[in-house]
C-alpha positions as CSV (number, residue, x, y, z in Angstrom):
1,E,-90.3,1.9,-12.5
2,Y,-91.3,4.3,-15.0
3,S,-92.3,2.2,-18.0
4,G,-95.0,0.6,-20.0
5,A,-94.0,-2.9,-18.6
6,L,-92.5,-4.0,-15.3
7,S,-89.4,-6.0,-15.3
8,S,-89.0,-6.6,-11.6
9,Y,-90.4,-4.8,-8.4
10,I,-88.3,-2.5,-6.4
11,Y,-89.7,-1.5,-3.1
12,T,-89.3,2.0,-2.5
13,D,-90.9,4.5,0.3
14,T,-90.2,7.9,-1.2
15,S,-89.0,8.4,-4.9
16,A,-88.3,6.3,-7.9
17,V,-85.3,4.2,-8.2
18,T,-83.4,2.9,-11.3
19,R,-82.2,-0.6,-11.0
20,A,-78.7,-1.3,-11.7
21,A,-77.9,-3.8,-14.3
22,D,-77.5,-7.5,-13.1
23,V,-73.8,-8.5,-13.2
24,S,-72.2,-11.9,-12.2
25,S,-68.6,-12.5,-11.8
26,S,-66.7,-15.7,-10.7
27,V,-63.3,-17.3,-10.9
28,A,-63.0,-19.1,-14.1
29,Y,-64.5,-22.8,-13.6
30,T,-64.5,-25.7,-16.1
31,R,-67.6,-27.8,-15.6
32,Q,-67.0,-31.5,-15.0
33,A,-68.6,-34.0,-17.3
34,D,-72.0,-35.0,-16.2
35,A,-72.7,-38.8,-16.0
36,A,-75.0,-40.9,-13.6
37,Q,-73.8,-43.8,-11.9
38,I,-76.0,-46.6,-10.2
39,I,-74.0,-48.8,-7.9
40,K,-74.3,-52.2,-6.4
41,E,-77.2,-52.2,-3.8
42,N,-79.2,-49.8,-5.7
43,L,-78.6,-51.8,-9.0
44,Y,-79.4,-55.2,-7.5
45,S,-83.0,-54.3,-6.3
46,W,-84.2,-54.1,-9.7
47,Y,-81.5,-55.4,-12.2
48,D,-81.7,-59.0,-13.6
49,Q,-78.2,-60.6,-14.1
50,E,-79.3,-63.1,-16.4
51,Q,-81.5,-61.1,-19.1
52,G,-82.6,-57.9,-20.0
53,T,-83.2,-55.1,-22.7
54,L,-81.5,-51.7,-22.8
55,L,-83.0,-48.7,-24.9
56,V,-81.0,-45.6,-25.5
57,E,-81.5,-42.6,-27.5
58,G,-78.7,-39.9,-28.0
59,K,-76.5,-37.9,-30.0
60,S,-73.0,-36.5,-29.6
61,E,-71.6,-33.2,-30.8
62,D,-69.6,-33.0,-33.8
63,N,-66.5,-32.1,-32.0
64,D,-66.7,-35.3,-29.7
65,T,-63.6,-36.9,-30.9
66,G,-63.4,-39.6,-28.4
67,Y,-65.6,-42.7,-27.4
68,P,-68.7,-41.1,-25.9
69,G,-70.6,-43.3,-23.7
70,L,-74.1,-43.6,-23.9
71,I,-74.8,-46.5,-21.2
72,E,-72.5,-49.2,-19.6
73,L,-73.3,-52.1,-17.2
74,N,-69.9,-53.0,-15.6
75,K,-68.3,-55.1,-12.9
76,S,-65.9,-52.4,-11.7
77,P,-66.5,-48.7,-11.0
78,P,-66.9,-46.6,-13.9
79,T,-63.6,-44.6,-13.2
80,T,-61.6,-47.5,-13.9
81,S,-60.4,-48.9,-17.3
82,Q,-61.7,-52.3,-16.7
83,T,-63.1,-54.0,-19.8
84,T,-63.1,-57.7,-18.6
85,D,-66.9,-57.7,-17.7
86,R,-69.2,-55.3,-19.3
87,I,-72.1,-54.4,-21.5
88,H,-71.9,-51.2,-23.4
89,L,-73.4,-48.8,-25.8
90,F,-70.9,-46.0,-27.1
91,G,-70.1,-43.9,-29.9
92,R,-66.9,-44.5,-32.1
93,P,-64.8,-41.3,-33.1
94,S,-66.6,-41.8,-36.8
95,G,-70.1,-41.2,-35.0
96,L,-71.2,-45.0,-35.3
97,V,-72.9,-46.5,-32.3
98,C,-71.3,-49.7,-31.0
99,L,-72.4,-52.4,-28.7
100,Q,-69.7,-54.5,-26.9
101,V,-70.2,-57.4,-24.5
102,Y,-67.1,-58.6,-22.4
103,A,-67.2,-61.4,-20.0
104,G,-64.0,-62.9,-18.4
105,N,-61.9,-60.7,-20.7
106,T,-63.4,-62.2,-23.8
107,A,-65.3,-59.9,-26.2
108,Y,-68.4,-61.8,-27.3
109,V,-70.1,-59.2,-29.1
110,S,-68.9,-56.2,-31.0
111,Q,-71.3,-54.6,-33.4
112,N,-71.5,-51.2,-34.9
113,T,-74.6,-49.3,-36.4
114,S,-74.4,-47.6,-39.8
115,G,-76.1,-44.4,-38.3
116,N,-74.2,-41.4,-37.1
117,M,-75.0,-40.1,-33.7
118,R,-73.0,-36.9,-34.5
119,T,-75.6,-35.9,-37.0
120,Q,-78.8,-37.1,-35.6
121,Y,-80.4,-38.7,-32.5
122,I,-80.0,-42.5,-32.6
123,K,-82.2,-45.0,-30.9
124,S,-80.2,-48.1,-30.0
125,A,-81.5,-51.1,-28.3
126,V,-79.8,-54.3,-26.9
127,A,-81.6,-57.3,-25.6
128,Y,-79.6,-60.0,-24.0
129,K,-79.5,-63.3,-22.1
130,E,-76.9,-66.1,-22.4
131,N,-76.3,-67.1,-26.0
132,D,-79.1,-64.7,-27.2
133,V,-77.8,-61.1,-27.9
134,Y,-79.7,-58.8,-30.3
135,F,-78.6,-55.3,-31.2
136,T,-80.4,-53.0,-33.4
137,F,-80.9,-49.2,-34.0
138,S,-83.4,-46.9,-35.7
139,G,-86.0,-49.7,-36.4
140,G,-83.3,-51.6,-38.6
141,T,-82.6,-55.3,-38.6
142,P,-81.2,-56.6,-35.5
143,H,-77.6,-57.9,-35.3
144,A,-77.4,-61.3,-33.6
145,D,-75.0,-63.4,-31.6
146,S,-75.9,-66.6,-30.5
147,S,-72.7,-67.4,-28.4
148,A,-72.3,-64.5,-25.7
149,V,-71.7,-65.0,-22.3
150,I,-73.6,-62.4,-20.2
151,P,-71.3,-60.8,-17.6
152,E,-72.1,-60.3,-13.8
153,V,-72.1,-56.4,-13.3
154,N,-72.2,-54.3,-10.4
155,Y,-72.5,-50.7,-11.9
156,M,-74.5,-49.0,-14.3
157,S,-73.3,-45.8,-15.9
158,I,-75.3,-43.2,-18.0
159,G,-73.5,-40.8,-20.3
160,E,-70.2,-42.5,-19.6
161,Q,-68.3,-45.8,-20.6
162,N,-64.7,-46.7,-19.4
163,G,-63.9,-43.1,-18.8
164,G,-65.3,-41.7,-22.1
165,Y,-68.0,-39.1,-21.5
166,I,-70.6,-38.0,-23.9
167,N,-70.5,-34.5,-25.1
168,G,-74.2,-34.2,-26.2
169,T,-77.6,-35.2,-25.3
170,I,-79.2,-38.6,-24.0
171,K,-82.8,-38.1,-24.3
172,K,-84.0,-41.5,-23.0
173,V,-82.7,-44.4,-21.2
174,V,-85.0,-47.5,-20.4
175,Y,-84.2,-50.8,-19.0
176,Y,-86.7,-53.7,-19.0
177,P,-85.7,-56.8,-16.7
178,V,-86.5,-59.2,-19.5
179,R,-85.1,-60.1,-22.9
180,L,-87.7,-58.4,-25.4
181,S,-88.4,-59.9,-28.7
182,N,-86.5,-58.8,-32.0
183,A,-90.0,-57.3,-33.3
184,E,-90.3,-55.3,-30.0
185,L,-86.7,-54.1,-30.4
186,V,-87.2,-52.8,-34.0
187,S,-90.5,-51.2,-32.7
188,L,-89.0,-49.4,-30.0
189,T,-86.1,-48.0,-32.1
190,E,-88.2,-46.7,-34.9
191,N,-87.9,-43.1,-35.4
192,N,-91.7,-42.1,-34.8
């Protein structure tokens, strides 16, 4: 190459060669939604069915008009529309983050945040065990439920819930196999 800086080496034996522009062409392709699933045997080795804590930090895009999933623990495969046994954190069309806990087709918990996951990253945490569910976001006061049945689950989905994919970013997912204290939930979700 004849220039002050090399862009890439082109081997030649005799004379200078000018490199042609890099061009890529392909048939039009729409990328499928990215979501991670952990199923049965891979989940059973570390997941505690009776108690736990989930921490998720994420943000959806302004044009995400559906119900974007952050994380879901479900009894059925994530591609089904099953709502009878699951714990899930997801976004509402308004941008609010919602926690729902279903067991045996009964909704035991349904709580919304006041933060908007379309305008900022939201840290949400849920700690659960039988009759002891707390949900908080961004260091706020936890929402409590003292009558929740915890469902038995077989699948964990990240970035999806009940067929609703997130159009955005999930920065962090943490699972603790114990029910952390309310003070720990607040500390974990503070924006620091």
